N, C-alpha and C positions, 0 to 999 in steps of 0.2 A: 207356630208360638199363638194361644188364644188370648184374649186381655179377659182378665177374669178380675180387674180391679172395681172394687166396690164403689156405690156412690160417693164417699170419702175421698176417695182417691189412691186407695193403697191397699194392701195385702192387709189385713190385719194381724200383728204380731203373734207369732204361736203357730199361727195355723202352720207353716211350715217349717223345716229345719233349714239350716245353709245360711244361718245370719253371717253377714261379713262383720271384718276388722279394721276396715277402711283400706283395706286393699286396692289396688289402682289397676282393671282389667280395662285392656284393648278390645273392644269390641267389634268383629268387621262382617257387615253382611249387606250386600247390593242391595235388597230389597228396605227399602227406606224404612217401610212400617215397622219390618223384624230387627231392623236395628235400633228403631226408637222402641221399644215393644220390649227389646231385650236390654237395653240401658237401664229405662224404669224399673223394670223387676230387681235386676240387681242394685241399682239404688236403693230400693225399698228396703232392703235387705242389709246395707249398711255398705257395700262398696262403693267406691269413686268407679265410674267410666268414662272410656272417653268412647265413643258410638261412632264411627266411621262407613260410609256405604260403598267406598274407592277402596279397593285393597292396595293402589299403588299411594294412595295418599296416607293410609295406615301405614306403609313400609317407614315413610316420608318422617312420620311423625316418631315412628319407633325408632330412626336412624337418628334422630334428633335427642332422644331423653331415652337411651335402654333400659337404663336403670329407675327407670319410672314405673316400669308396667311389673307385676308380680302374676301377671297371667293373660292369655293368647287366647279369645276365644274368635274362631274365621269360620266363617260358610266354605264351602269346598269350588263350586260354581261361581262365579265373577268373571265380569269382561275385564280385561286389561292386563288382569294378572291373577291365575288360579289361585287355589289357597294352600297348595300343597308348596308350588314357589313362593307364597309368602311365604310358608312355614319354616323352608330350606332358607332362605334369607333370613330371616329373623333368625333362625339358631347356629347362622355364619356370626352372626352378632353377637348373641349371648344364646349360648350352647346351651344353658340349664331351666332357661323360662319353658314352664309349663305350659303347652299350647291343646287344646281342645277343637277338633275340626269338628263341624255342623253338616250337614250333607241332607238334600231329599232323593240321591239315590245311593244304592248300595255300590263301595266302591271297590274296583280289583285290587288285591294285596299288594299287587306290583306298584300301585299308584303311590302307598303310604311306606312300602317297605323303604329303612332307612330313615324316616322321619323322624319316629322316637314321638310318635303324639302318645298323650296323656290318654286319651279316648277320642274314639270317632262316633258321633251323635248322629240317628238320623232323626228326621224332622216328620211330623213336627214333633216338637220338644216336649215330655213331659216336667211340667215347669218345679215339681215338688222335688223330681228324681233329678232333673238341672241344678238347682240348688246344691243339695245335697255331693252332686258330684264334683262342682265350682268348688264346694269348702274343704272336701274330701283331699282335690289336687294342691288346695292350697295349706293343706296342713301337713304334705306329703312334704318329708325332710329334703327330697333333693330340690324341691319349689324354694327353697329358703337359700339358695346360693347366691352369694352376690353376682351381681353383672358382670360380666366381660365385655371390657371395653370394646369396639370394633376395632378390626385393623385398619390404621389408616391406607395404608396400601392399595386394600379394595375396598370397592362400593358396591355394597347389593342393590344399589338402584343400574350400576352398569346391564346394559341389554334390554333394557325394556321398554318396551313402545312410547315414544314421545319424550323419552328423557335423552 
């Protein structure tokens, strides 16, 4: 993702579609620059964003407040826990939450089979298309399902390194 911010620090309103309505997005990318640029871009368009560079920290944040998030956007290749495992664990907590996965490499369909991802995007991301996709996913009726509380008998953090 390139930084297209003007001297005023933002993208002029109306230049791109995909305006947010205050939804909260969990944005996960292990590259700090991409996590920050993604957060700023989405916030410029009216979304609330929690940006994290650790998939394990992101899962912990989701476990603490699963109903807080309207959408999860995650990188695929990350240390500690890959994006497909993060998506799987998040879906065990809240099956209806929409998830968009971003990757710099084409993924074998076997990797994503069964995850029910809303979209897999190849990096570098086209900002206008990305913002339109976020809006489309959030407007889809299935993404409006209320959160499903985590099963108290299972812990999605089980089996992760260092936990």
